[in-house]
C-alpha positions in Angstrom: -104.8 -50.8 -36.6 -102.1 -52.3 -38.8 -99.8 -54.8 -37.1 -96.3 -54.5 -37.7 -95.9 -58.0 -39.2 -98.7 -57.4 -41.6 -97.5 -57.6 -45.4 -97.4 -54.0 -46.7 -98.4 -52.5 -50.0 -95.4 -51.8 -52.4 -96.0 -47.9 -51.9 -95.4 -48.5 -48.1 -92.3 -50.4 -48.8 -90.8 -47.8 -50.8 -91.6 -45.3 -48.2 -90.1 -47.4 -45.4 -87.0 -47.8 -47.6 -86.9 -43.9 -48.3 -87.1 -43.2 -44.6 -84.6 -45.7 -43.6 -82.1 -44.3 -46.0 -82.7 -40.7 -44.8 -82.2 -41.8 -41.1 -78.8 -43.5 -42.1 -77.5 -40.7 -44.2 -78.9 -37.6 -42.0 -76.8 -35.9 -39.3 -80.0 -35.2 -37.3 -83.2 -37.0 -37.1 -85.9 -35.0 -35.2 -89.3 -36.2 -34.2 -92.1 -33.6 -33.8 -95.7 -33.4 -32.9 -98.1 -32.0 -35.6 -101.1 -31.9 -33.1 -103.4 -28.9 -33.8 -101.2 -27.5 -36.4 -103.1 -26.1 -39.3 -102.2 -27.1 -42.9 -101.4 -23.6 -44.0 -99.0 -23.2 -41.0 -97.4 -26.5 -41.9 -96.8 -25.5 -45.5 -95.5 -22.1 -44.3 -92.9 -23.7 -42.0 -92.1 -26.3 -44.6 -91.2 -23.4 -46.9 -89.1 -21.6 -44.2 -87.0 -24.5 -43.6 -86.3 -25.2 -47.2 -82.6 -26.0 -47.6 -82.1 -26.7 -43.8 -84.5 -29.5 -43.2 -86.7 -32.0 -45.0 -89.9 -33.0 -43.5 -91.6 -36.2 -44.0 -95.1 -37.4 -42.7 -95.8 -41.1 -42.1 -97.9 -43.5 -40.1 -96.5 -44.9 -36.8 -96.1 -48.4 -38.4 -94.1 -47.1 -41.3 -91.7 -45.1 -39.1 -91.2 -47.9 -36.8 -90.3 -50.3 -39.6 -88.1 -47.7 -41.0 -86.2 -47.5 -37.7 -86.0 -51.3 -37.6 -84.6 -51.3 -41.2 -81.6 -49.0 -40.3 -80.3 -51.7 -37.9 -78.6 -49.0 -36.0 -78.7 -49.8 -32.4 -79.0 -46.4 -30.8 -81.7 -45.4 -33.2 -83.9 -48.2 -32.0 -84.4 -46.0 -28.8 -86.5 -43.6 -31.0 -89.3 -46.1 -31.1 -90.6 -45.5 -27.8 -91.2 -42.0 -28.8 -93.1 -42.5 -31.9 -96.8 -41.7 -31.4 -99.6 -40.4 -33.8 -99.6 -37.1 -35.5 -95.7 -36.7 -35.9 -93.3 -35.4 -38.4 -89.8 -36.5 -39.2 -87.2 -33.8 -39.8 -84.1 -34.9 -41.7 -81.2 -32.2 -41.4 -77.5 -31.8 -41.3 -78.1 -29.0 -38.6 -77.3 -29.7 -35.0 -80.4 -31.1 -33.3 -80.6 -28.2 -30.9 -80.2 -25.6 -33.8 -83.0 -27.4 -35.8 -85.2 -27.4 -32.4 -84.5 -23.6 -32.2 -85.6 -23.0 -35.7 -89.0 -24.8 -35.0 -89.6 -22.6 -31.9 -89.0 -19.5 -34.0 -91.6 -20.5 -36.4 -94.2 -20.8 -33.8 -97.2 -18.3 -33.9 -99.5 -17.1 -31.1 -102.7 -18.8 -30.9 -106.0 -18.5 -28.8 -106.4 -20.8 -25.7 -108.8 -23.7 -25.9 -110.4 -25.4 -23.0 -108.1 -28.1 -21.9 -104.8 -26.6 -23.5 -101.8 -27.1 -21.3 -99.7 -23.9 -20.9 -95.9 -24.0 -20.6 -96.0 -21.0 -18.3 -98.3 -19.1 -16.0 -100.9 -17.1 -17.9 -101.3 -13.6 -16.3 -103.8 -11.0 -17.2 -102.5 -7.5 -16.2 -104.2 -4.3 -15.2 -105.4 -2.0 -17.8 -108.2 -0.8 -20.1 -110.3 -3.2 -22.1 -112.7 -2.8 -25.1 -115.5 -4.7 -23.2 -118.7 -2.7 -22.3 -120.2 -3.3 -18.9 -122.7 -6.1 -18.6 -122.2 -9.8 -18.4 -118.5 -9.4 -18.9 -118.0 -8.1 -15.4 -119.0 -11.3 -13.9 -117.0 -13.3 -16.5 -113.9 -11.3 -15.7 -114.5 -11.3 -12.0 -115.0 -15.4 -12.1 -111.5 -15.7 -13.1 -110.1 -13.7 -10.3 -110.0 -10.1 -11.9 -111.1 -7.0 -10.3 -112.8 -4.6 -12.7 -114.1 -1.1 -12.8 -115.9 0.9 -15.4 -113.9 3.7 -17.1 -115.3 5.7 -19.9 -117.9 3.4 -20.6 -115.6 0.5 -20.8 -114.4 -2.0 -18.2 -110.9 -1.7 -17.0 -109.0 -4.2 -15.1 -108.1 -2.6 -11.6 -106.3 -5.7 -10.5 -104.8 -8.6 -12.5 -104.4 -12.2 -11.7 -102.8 -15.6 -12.8 -105.7 -17.2 -14.5 -103.9 -20.4 -15.5 -100.8 -22.2 -14.1 -98.2 -23.9 -15.8 -98.9 -27.6 -16.5 -102.5 -27.3 -15.6 -105.5 -27.5 -18.2 -107.0 -24.2 -19.0 -110.6 -24.1 -17.7 -113.4 -23.0 -20.2 -114.3 -19.7 -18.4 -110.6 -18.7 -18.5 -110.4 -19.6 -22.3 -113.5 -17.5 -22.8 -112.1 -14.5 -21.0 -108.7 -14.7 -22.7 -110.5 -14.7 -26.1 -112.6 -11.7 -25.2 -109.5 -9.9 -24.3 -107.7 -10.9 -27.5 -104.8 -12.4 -25.4 -103.0 -15.1 -27.5 -101.2 -17.1 -24.8 -100.5 -20.4 -26.6 -98.2 -21.0 -29.4 -98.9 -23.3 -32.6 -96.3 -25.0 -34.6 -94.2 -28.2 -34.7 -93.5 -29.4 -31.0 -90.1 -31.1 -30.9 -90.3 -34.3 -29.1 -87.0 -36.3 -29.6 -84.0 -36.2 -31.7 -81.0 -38.5 -32.7 -77.6 -37.1 -33.5 -75.4 -39.3 -35.7 -72.2 -37.5 -34.9 -72.5 -38.3 -31.0 -74.8 -41.4 -31.6 -77.1 -40.0 -28.9 -80.8 -39.5 -28.3 -82.1 -36.2 -27.0 -85.3 -35.8 -25.2 -86.6 -32.6 -24.0 -85.2 -30.5 -26.9 -87.7 -27.7 -27.1 -85.4 -24.6 -27.3 -86.8 -21.2 -26.6 -83.9 -18.9 -27.7 -85.2 -15.7 -25.9 -86.0 -17.4 -22.7 -82.5 -19.2 -22.8 -80.7 -15.9 -23.4 -82.6 -14.4 -20.5 -81.5 -17.2 -18.2 -77.9 -16.9 -19.5 -77.8 -13.1 -18.8 -79.1 -13.8 -15.4 -76.5 -16.7 -14.7 -73.8 -14.3 -15.8 -74.8 -11.4 -13.5 -74.9 -14.0 -10.7 -71.4 -15.1 -11.5 -70.0 -11.6 -11.8 -71.5 -10.6 -8.3 -70.0 -13.8 -6.9 -66.6 -13.0 -8.4 -66.9 -9.4 -6.9 -67.9 -10.7 -3.6 -64.9 -13.0 -3.1 -62.5 -10.4 -4.5 -61.6 -12.1 -7.8 -59.8 -9.4 -10.2 -60.2 -9.9 -14.1 -61.3 -7.9 -17.0 -64.8 -8.3 -16.0 -64.3 -7.2 -12.5 -61.5 -4.6 -12.5 -63.7 -1.6 -13.5 -65.9 -2.2 -10.5 -62.7 -2.5 -8.1 -61.3 0.8 -9.6 -64.6 2.7 -9.3 -64.9 1.4 -5.8 -61.3 2.5 -4.8 -62.2 5.9 -6.4 -65.1 6.4 -4.3 -63.3 5.1 -1.0 -60.4 7.7 -2.0 -63.0 10.5 -2.2 -64.5 9.6 1.1 -61.1 9.3 2.7 -60.1 12.6 1.4 -63.3 14.3 2.8 -62.8 12.8 6.1 -59.4 14.1 6.3 -60.4 17.4 5.2 -63.0 17.5 7.9 -60.5 16.6 10.6 -58.1 19.3 9.4 -60.9 21.8 9.4 -61.8 20.7 12.9 -58.1 21.1 14.0 -57.8 24.5 12.4 -61.0 25.7 14.2 -59.7 24.5 17.7 -56.3 26.3 17.0 -58.0 29.5 16.1 -60.3 29.2 19.2 
């Protein structure tokens, strides 16, 4: 492994200079992992991000030298996040917006033994294209209950076959593959980013817009229910209170009508 104090070739010196210049002139520097990223997808994502971000690949030693060459204090904190198999993104987009674009460019992929899922992986009940035979014991081996329907296996009761953060077992990966389930995603995995406007380092910046939107909707619903519960009237809750008042008025009128009918019946008697 090349040591940081080893004299570099002229080509490496030029690359260090180029990277340092881009680090000093870009609004956002994002470091992403390229582990398990096929070359074809790399090129596809690079094409999709044209005009939005520039991608550079360099060895760890070169990136570390480039960071040092910027002589920017906060940027030096990027060093502890630099490992092997990384790509550098230079952009004038916000770091979180750029991270969101990388997530959008991920594609579904088969699970391999040892892969770490970001969420629980479940197999739901339903028909399969698998014929009866060895597949029965394979599916049963991962916690699924199966039956034979129309000459094919059907899953009568599903199960969580892999838990979030835990390595996927070989038999689970095999079953997922046979069921054509693609639970993993392949693409650039954001690791860390530097924003020159705020002069801050952001870690844990992987953005899932769909999940974030669902979480936001759930939060809004909870906030709305809370404001209704404590009786706050605003443009969001007024329709509820008007509707509630209408129902209460109707119920009260019905109650009054019943009392009047009862009174009339007594008088007639």
